[in-house]
N, CA, C and O atoms as a GROMACS GRO file, in nm:
protein
  228
    1MET      N    1  -0.178   3.242  -0.754
    1MET     CA    2  -0.086   3.266  -0.619
    1MET      C    3  -0.026   3.430  -0.605
    1MET      O    4  -0.032   3.483  -0.494
    2GLU      N    5   0.013   3.483  -0.685
    2GLU     CA    6   0.050   3.634  -0.647
    2GLU      C    7  -0.091   3.686  -0.602
    2GLU      O    8  -0.065   3.739  -0.494
    3LYS      N    9  -0.196   3.696  -0.620
    3LYS     CA   10  -0.313   3.760  -0.530
    3LYS      C   11  -0.296   3.696  -0.375
    3LYS      O   12  -0.323   3.786  -0.296
    4GLU      N   13  -0.265   3.592  -0.314
    4GLU     CA   14  -0.272   3.535  -0.194
    4GLU      C   15  -0.127   3.580  -0.128
    4GLU      O   16  -0.099   3.590  -0.008
    5ALA      N   17  -0.041   3.604  -0.249
    5ALA     CA   18   0.098   3.635  -0.111
    5ALA      C   19   0.081   3.822  -0.124
    5ALA      O   20   0.158   3.887  -0.053
    6ARG      N   21  -0.013   3.896  -0.211
    6ARG     CA   22  -0.022   4.039  -0.183
    6ARG      C   23  -0.105   4.025  -0.040
    6ARG      O   24  -0.059   4.073   0.063
    7ILE      N   25  -0.242   3.947  -0.045
    7ILE     CA   26  -0.328   3.922   0.048
    7ILE      C   27  -0.228   3.874   0.203
    7ILE      O   28  -0.271   3.918   0.309
    8GLU      N   29  -0.128   3.804   0.206
    8GLU     CA   30  -0.097   3.769   0.330
    8GLU      C   31  -0.001   3.869   0.348
    8GLU      O   32   0.012   3.901   0.467
    9ALA      N   33   0.080   3.938   0.258
    9ALA     CA   34   0.175   4.065   0.284
    9ALA      C   35   0.105   4.161   0.359
    9ALA      O   36   0.155   4.217   0.456
   10ALA      N   37  -0.045   4.190   0.304
   10ALA     CA   38  -0.090   4.314   0.371
   10ALA      C   39  -0.149   4.272   0.510
   10ALA      O   40  -0.143   4.355   0.602
   11HIS      N   41  -0.212   4.139   0.535
   11HIS     CA   42  -0.221   4.127   0.652
   11HIS      C   43  -0.109   4.113   0.773
   11HIS      O   44  -0.116   4.152   0.889
   12ALA      N   45  -0.024   4.055   0.716
   12ALA     CA   46   0.114   4.061   0.808
   12ALA      C   47   0.148   4.198   0.844
   12ALA      O   48   0.165   4.215   0.965
   13ALA      N   49   0.161   4.283   0.783
   13ALA     CA   50   0.198   4.413   0.783
   13ALA      C   51   0.092   4.461   0.878
   13ALA      O   52   0.134   4.491   0.990
   14ALA      N   53  -0.060   4.478   0.853
   14ALA     CA   54  -0.128   4.519   0.958
   14ALA      C   55  -0.151   4.463   1.110
   14ALA      O   56  -0.198   4.509   1.213
   15VAL      N   57  -0.091   4.336   1.068
   15VAL     CA   58  -0.109   4.256   1.243
   15VAL      C   59   0.046   4.324   1.283
   15VAL      O   60   0.048   4.365   1.399
   16ALA      N   61   0.146   4.339   1.224
   16ALA     CA   62   0.271   4.394   1.299
   16ALA      C   63   0.250   4.508   1.309
   16ALA      O   64   0.334   4.544   1.392
   17ALA      N   65   0.173   4.626   1.270
   17ALA     CA   66   0.155   4.740   1.312
   17ALA      C   67   0.091   4.767   1.428
   17ALA      O   68   0.109   4.871   1.491
   18GLY      N   69  -0.003   4.656   1.468
   18GLY     CA   70  -0.118   4.638   1.538
   18GLY      C   71  -0.245   4.782   1.464
   18GLY      O   72  -0.261   4.899   1.498
   19GLN      N   73  -0.292   4.723   1.388
   19GLN     CA   74  -0.392   4.766   1.271
   19GLN      C   75  -0.521   4.695   1.294
   19GLN      O   76  -0.502   4.591   1.356
   20ALA      N   77  -0.622   4.713   1.270
   20ALA     CA   78  -0.749   4.612   1.314
   20ALA      C   79  -0.747   4.572   1.166
   20ALA      O   80  -0.807   4.466   1.147
   21GLY      N   81  -0.702   4.619   1.073
   21GLY     CA   82  -0.716   4.573   0.934
   21GLY      C   83  -0.643   4.635   0.800
   21GLY      O   84  -0.590   4.747   0.801
   22TYR      N   85  -0.646   4.550   0.685
   22TYR     CA   86  -0.614   4.664   0.619
   22TYR      C   87  -0.703   4.640   0.479
   22TYR      O   88  -0.807   4.575   0.475
   23LEU      N   89  -0.629   4.719   0.345
   23LEU     CA   90  -0.692   4.741   0.215
   23LEU      C   91  -0.660   4.659   0.140
   23LEU      O   92  -0.542   4.641   0.111
   24ASP      N   93  -0.808   4.555   0.067
   24ASP     CA   94  -0.736   4.448   0.016
   24ASP      C   95  -0.695   4.493  -0.100
   24ASP      O   96  -0.760   4.571  -0.170
   25PRO      N   97  -0.558   4.435  -0.137
   25PRO     CA   98  -0.463   4.502  -0.239
   25PRO      C   99  -0.526   4.515  -0.404
   25PRO      O  100  -0.504   4.602  -0.488
   26ASP      N  101  -0.619   4.380  -0.411
   26ASP     CA  102  -0.729   4.395  -0.573
   26ASP      C  103  -0.853   4.476  -0.520
   26ASP      O  104  -0.880   4.544  -0.619
   27THR      N  105  -0.933   4.504  -0.436
   27THR     CA  106  -1.042   4.548  -0.416
   27THR      C  107  -1.069   4.689  -0.362
   27THR      O  108  -1.160   4.766  -0.390
   28GLY      N  109  -0.950   4.705  -0.264
   28GLY     CA  110  -0.987   4.798  -0.150
   28GLY      C  111  -1.045   4.839  -0.073
   28GLY      O  112  -1.067   4.951  -0.026
   29LEU      N  113  -1.086   4.699  -0.051
   29LEU     CA  114  -1.187   4.646   0.065
   29LEU      C  115  -1.118   4.644   0.230
   29LEU      O  116  -1.006   4.602   0.256
   30PHE      N  117  -1.183   4.682   0.295
   30PHE     CA  118  -1.149   4.682   0.432
   30PHE      C  119  -1.143   4.523   0.519
   30PHE      O  120  -1.234   4.453   0.565
   31VAL      N  121  -1.027   4.509   0.517
   31VAL     CA  122  -1.089   4.346   0.526
   31VAL      C  123  -1.029   4.341   0.732
   31VAL      O  124  -0.908   4.332   0.750
   32LEU      N  125  -1.093   4.346   0.821
   32LEU     CA  126  -0.998   4.297   0.948
   32LEU      C  127  -0.912   4.196   0.955
   32LEU      O  128  -0.936   4.099   0.883
   33THR      N  129  -0.811   4.194   1.029
   33THR     CA  130  -0.709   4.068   1.057
   33THR      C  131  -0.776   3.981   1.186
   33THR      O  132  -0.859   4.007   1.273
   34ALA      N  133  -0.708   3.884   1.158
   34ALA     CA  134  -0.718   3.753   1.245
   34ALA      C  135  -0.697   3.832   1.387
   34ALA      O  136  -0.800   3.834   1.454
   35ALA      N  137  -0.584   3.898   1.447
   35ALA     CA  138  -0.561   3.918   1.541
   35ALA      C  139  -0.694   4.007   1.605
   35ALA      O  140  -0.734   3.987   1.720
   36PHE      N  141  -0.747   4.096   1.524
   36PHE     CA  142  -0.851   4.170   1.541
   36PHE      C  143  -0.988   4.072   1.575
   36PHE      O  144  -1.066   4.088   1.668
   37LEU      N  145  -0.991   3.985   1.491
   37LEU     CA  146  -1.108   3.922   1.528
   37LEU      C  147  -1.112   3.838   1.644
   37LEU      O  148  -1.216   3.810   1.705
   38ALA      N  149  -0.990   3.796   1.677
   38ALA     CA  150  -0.982   3.710   1.807
   38ALA      C  151  -1.002   3.769   1.915
   38ALA      O  152  -1.046   3.698   2.005
   39LYS      N  153  -0.981   3.900   1.942
   39LYS     CA  154  -0.976   4.020   2.061
   39LYS      C  155  -1.185   3.993   2.084
   39LYS      O  156  -1.244   3.983   2.192
   40ARG      N  157  -1.248   3.988   1.945
   40ARG     CA  158  -1.393   3.994   1.958
   40ARG      C  159  -1.405   3.901   2.087
   40ARG      O  160  -1.438   3.935   2.201
   41GLY      N  161  -1.370   3.772   2.039
   41GLY     CA  162  -1.399   3.607   2.096
   41GLY      C  163  -1.478   3.527   2.075
   41GLY      O  164  -1.475   3.413   2.120
   42THR      N  165  -1.575   3.582   1.991
   42THR     CA  166  -1.629   3.459   1.931
   42THR      C  167  -1.658   3.504   1.805
   42THR      O  168  -1.656   3.626   1.786
   43CYS      N  169  -1.695   3.393   1.673
   43CYS     CA  170  -1.716   3.405   1.534
   43CYS      C  171  -1.856   3.496   1.526
   43CYS      O  172  -1.953   3.482   1.602
   44CYS      N  173  -1.848   3.565   1.448
   44CYS     CA  174  -1.993   3.642   1.408
   44CYS      C  175  -2.063   3.570   1.318
   44CYS      O  176  -2.173   3.617   1.289
   45THR      N  177  -2.015   3.414   1.236
   45THR     CA  178  -2.032   3.378   1.144
   45THR      C  179  -2.039   3.455   0.987
   45THR      O  180  -2.091   3.379   0.905
   46ARG      N  181  -2.015   3.534   0.954
   46ARG     CA  182  -1.996   3.623   0.843
   46ARG      C  183  -1.932   3.562   0.713
   46ARG      O  184  -1.955   3.560   0.592
   47GLY      N  185  -1.846   3.516   0.797
   47GLY     CA  186  -1.727   3.436   0.678
   47GLY      C  187  -1.597   3.528   0.673
   47GLY      O  188  -1.538   3.544   0.566
   48CYS      N  189  -1.562   3.574   0.767
   48CYS     CA  190  -1.467   3.675   0.767
   48CYS      C  191  -1.329   3.594   0.700
   48CYS      O  192  -1.323   3.476   0.735
   49ARG      N  193  -1.234   3.634   0.623
   49ARG     CA  194  -1.128   3.616   0.550
   49ARG      C  195  -1.022   3.539   0.655
   49ARG      O  196  -0.986   3.425   0.627
   50HIS      N  197  -0.976   3.598   0.764
   50HIS     CA  198  -0.898   3.594   0.863
   50HIS      C  199  -0.968   3.535   1.022
   50HIS      O  200  -0.907   3.530   1.129
   51CYS      N  201  -1.087   3.501   1.000
   51CYS     CA  202  -1.130   3.412   1.147
   51CYS      C  203  -1.040   3.294   1.173
   51CYS      O  204  -0.997   3.201   1.106
   52PRO      N  205  -1.028   3.347   1.329
   52PRO     CA  206  -0.941   3.277   1.371
   52PRO      C  207  -1.047   3.136   1.457
   52PRO      O  208  -1.003   3.032   1.505
   53TYR      N  209  -1.159   3.170   1.452
   53TYR     CA  210  -1.236   3.059   1.443
   53TYR      C  211  -1.324   2.939   1.390
   53TYR      O  212  -1.400   2.854   1.437
   54THR      N  213  -1.268   2.980   1.253
   54THR     CA  214  -1.306   2.866   1.182
   54THR      C  215  -1.239   2.885   1.055
   54THR      O  216  -1.177   2.990   1.041
   55ASP      N  217  -1.241   2.799   0.959
   55ASP     CA  218  -1.137   2.795   0.847
   55ASP      C  219  -1.223   2.919   0.702
   55ASP      O  220  -1.224   2.896   0.581
   56GLY      N  221  -1.271   3.017   0.761
   56GLY     CA  222  -1.270   3.132   0.746
   56GLY      C  223  -1.429   3.115   0.654
   56GLY      O  224  -1.451   3.218   0.591
   57VAL      N  225  -1.520   3.026   0.638
   57VAL     CA  226  -1.676   2.978   0.618
   57VAL      C  227  -1.757   3.062   0.676
   57VAL      O  228  -1.878   3.044   0.672
   0.00000   0.00000   0.00000
């Protein structure tokens, strides 16, 4: 549960700051925010963590 809380906090901070994404607190990989992905207009079908068009599949 701790991992999910860190991810959600990083995501919320990036969205609040208007950033396209954030560094995953565990892996250091760059993750796009739901807000950024929504601006794209469609799902890219790559299984983005915060995809607003699917359940993250």
